[in-house]
C-alpha positions in Angstrom: 96.9 88.2 101.1 98.3 91.2 102.9 97.7 93.1 106.2 97.8 97.0 106.5 99.0 98.0 109.9 100.2 101.3 111.2 100.7 102.5 107.6 102.8 99.6 106.4 102.0 96.7 104.4 102.9 93.3 105.9 103.1 90.8 103.0 105.2 87.7 101.7 107.6 88.1 98.9 105.8 85.4 96.9 102.5 87.2 97.5 104.1 90.7 96.5 105.4 89.2 93.4 101.9 88.2 92.4 100.5 91.6 92.7 99.4 93.2 89.6 101.9 95.6 88.3 99.2 98.3 88.4 99.6 98.3 92.2 103.2 98.1 92.2 105.2 101.2 92.0 109.2 100.9 91.5 111.0 103.3 93.9 114.7 103.4 94.5 115.7 101.7 97.8 112.4 100.6 99.0 109.6 98.4 98.1 105.9 100.4 98.1 102.5 99.2 97.4 99.4 101.1 96.8 96.6 99.9 99.1 93.1 100.7 100.1 93.1 101.8 103.9 90.2 103.0 105.6 88.4 103.9 102.2 91.4 105.8 101.0 94.3 104.5 98.3 97.7 105.3 100.0 101.2 104.3 99.0 102.7 102.3 101.8 106.1 100.8 102.5 106.2 97.0 102.4 107.6 94.9 105.1 108.1 91.2 104.1 106.6 88.6 106.4 109.0 85.8 105.5 112.4 85.4 103.8 112.5 84.0 100.4 
């Protein structure tokens, strides 16, 4: 699972890799994830919660 806080997604690297390709977006320099926050779909930067 993941947590959305302050416009950022906190997720483990393993869980991020398991997310369906439709919810990931490839951007140079940063990992982003589409998430539902307060009823709206937003593109949020990913903060990894553990090192892999």
